[in-house]
N, C-alpha and C positions, 0 to 999 in steps of 0.2 A: 624482432626482437634486436635490442642493441644493448652490447658489452662492452668492457673495458675492466681487464682483468690484471692489469696492472697500474694502480697510482697508489703516490705517498701519501700520507699526510704528516703531521708536526711531531705525531712520536716517532719520527725518526725525522727526516730531512726534504720533506715537505714542506711547503709554503700557507697552507691551511689546515685546522684543525681538522677532524674526520668528523663531528656533524659537518662542517662548512662543505669537506670536501661531495657529502654526500648531497647537500641543496645544490650544490652547484654539476654534481651529474646529473640530478630530476633535470635542473634548468637546463642542461645540453639533452636532454632526450633520453638519458641513458637508462636502462630497467636492470640491469645485472652490472655489479662493480665488484671489484676484490682491490680495498686496502692492503697491499702486499707493502708494508710497511721493513727496512732493514732489520733484522735481528729483532725486532720486535712486533709481537701481537697487540699490545696495548689499545691500537686503534678503534678494536674491532667493536668492542662494547658499545660505547658511544654513537657509534658510527652506526652499528645495527638498528641502535633504539632511533635514531635519525632515519634510517631508511622505513622503518613503522610508519610513522608520520609521512613522509611523503612517497611511499609506493614504490623504492628504489631497494632492489635485493642485496643486499649486503653480506657476498660469502669471508669467510676467516680463511686469512692467510697471513703471510709472511715470503720473505725474503731474505735469505739463508746466505751471506759472506763467505767465498771459501775463495780457494787459489790455486793455483798449478803451478811452480817453477816462477814464480813472480807474475804470474798473470793471474787477473781477478776472475773468478767464475761465481756465478750467483744462480741459485736454486731457488727457485721458487716451490711454497707448499701451498695448497690450498686445500679448505676444507677441514686444513686443522682443527685441534682441540685448542683454543686460545688460553685456556687453564692447563693446558698440560705439562707436567713438571719437567720434562726437559727444553719443553722448548724457555722455562722460566730458569732454568740454570743456564742454556744461555744465551740469552738475553741480559744477565746478570755480570756475566762473562765478557757478552761483547762490549758493554756500556764503559768497563774498565781497558778494554783494551782500544778501544774506540778514542778513550780521553787522553791514553797515551800519544795513539797516532797523529789528533789532534797537534798535541806538544811540541812531536818533532817535526810536522810538516810546518807550522811555526818559527821555530828554529831556524830548518832549512831556506823558508822563505827569508830570515833576517840575516842571514849569510848571505845572501843574493843582495842585502840591502835595503829590502821590502818588509818596514816594522807595522805589525798588527798582535793587538794583543790576544792572550784565552779569553779575556775579560768583554772582548768584544766581540768574540765569536761566539760566545754563550748569549751576550745581549741578541746577536743577527738569529742565535737559536730559537730564541724566547723562551718562556715558562714551562710550554706544554711539551717540549722534546723529550724522548727519553733516551735515545743516541746523539752521537755529533757526527755530522758526514759533511764531504768537500761543498755542500751547496751552503752551508752555514758560514763554512771559510769565505767560500765567496762571495755572500752577501758584505761580510764583514769586509772585503777588499772592495766591496765598491763602496761602502758608507766608507774605507777609509782615502779614498780616491786615489786606488791602486788601481784602479781599473773601471772601464766606461758602465760594462754591463756583468751579470753573470756567466753570460758565456765568452767575455771576454776574457773575464778572471782563469776560465776552464782553459779559453784556447791559448794563453800566454803566462800564468802561472801558474798553477794547479793540475793539470791536465794529466794523463797518463803516460805521457812522454816528457813530462819537465824535470826539471831536478829537485822538486817542493815533493814530488809523490811518493807516500808512501801507500805498499799495499792494506789494504782494510781488513785482509781474509782472516778469520780465525780457525778455520776448519779444512780439512782436504774436500775436493771437491764429492766423495765416497763417502765422508763423515757428514756431508750437507745433508745429501739424500737422503742417509738413513735418519736424520735426526729429525726431519719430514716426517720419516716412514714410524719411527716411533711416536710422534705425536699424532699417529692418525691421519695422516695427510697424504695429498698425490702429488710426487714430486716431478717438478715440469723443469726443464734445464732453462733462464732467463737468456736471451739473446744470446744466443751460443755462437762463439765465434768461428769463423768458414774453418781457420786452418788447425781448430782442437777438436772439432766435429767426429773424426774419423777416427782421433788419436783415443779419445774420451769416454768416448758415447758409449761402447760394449760394458766398459766398466764401471759404469755408473747404471747400465739399463741391468747387469747383475745384480749392483745395490739395491736395485727397488724403483729405479725414475721410469717414471710413465707417461713421458711427453714431453714436447720442445715449443717452445716460445715461437710459433712461426710468423705471426700476423704483428708487424710491428708498424710505426709512423714512418721511420726511415730503411725501411726493408724496400727495394726494388723487387719490381716483378719478378725477377732471376734467383734473387736470394729465396724468394716465398716457395718460389717452384721447385730448387734445390734443397729445402727443409723439408717441402711436402713430399719430395721424393723419396728422404732419409726419413722419415717419420712414418710413410706407408709402410716401406720395406721393414720397418723394424717393428710395424702394429703399434704407435705409439699413439698420445691423444695429443692435439695443437691445441694451442691458448694461444691470447695476443692481448694487447696492451697497449695502451701510449706512454707507460711508467712517464707519466705526468708526475711533478714536483711541484708547477704551480704556473702563473701567470705573465711570468718571468720572458719565459724563451717566445710569447706572440701568441700561443695556444690557449682556447680553453678547452673544459672538460666538454666530450661529445662531438668537438673536431676530427677524435677518429674513435672510432667503434670495431668491434669485430663480429658478424654474427652468430646466431645461433645453428647455421646451417654449420658455420669453420668451428665454434666451440662449444655446440652442444655436446658432442659425446663426453665431454670434460665433466660437467654439468652433469649430466646424467649419472657419470661413476663416481663424483663426490656425493649424490643425495641418494644414493641406493644405504 
């Protein structure tokens, strides 16, 4: 069994609609996927319906934006109730927050002499988006000729170390975990920064964190071993996924997958 438990759609900042993501997953030989859009689960219902048609299991999921002292911390929620009240409240708040953040980033770019309009970002996002994200801004910058590619836009203009960067977090990491738990889900720390794990993990576990995202395309073997050691010591579940936003980076769905041996316990826990 091949799984990818971290994919984005046009409901947040992915390039493909949820239905297209599912069809792409089927074409890439994936059996189980999670569309974990930023701060919304609105892509789940259409993805679930498409999954029934092509034989791909779609897990209801979300990626909650949080932060600690200026650092982005993201919490994945697996097997959430997509209609849960706490998720709806969070999604509505996230929409407004991300729109204000986008205006601020555009203003910071303008201060550096790089002009791109909010309407251009909305056009790059398309009509299906629920929340705005940096990939939308990156695509607008490419369309306006300020960057050669989405990766170039992140690398030179809007990356975490850039003057235009504005953190997107809405909650503390503990509150993000609590949101997932309150929505019936299993909370997993997405791409945990190596220098923050020992500092933040005890508090997140106390709040209800149940897993770590161990397997990612950019994780070296040493990264996997380190996270596996921590996970086992803490009796946590393992997850993994491509964090795929679209084909701009030169990858297709199915190029990266985790096995049911690696992430099977997470699936078993969610199906109980």
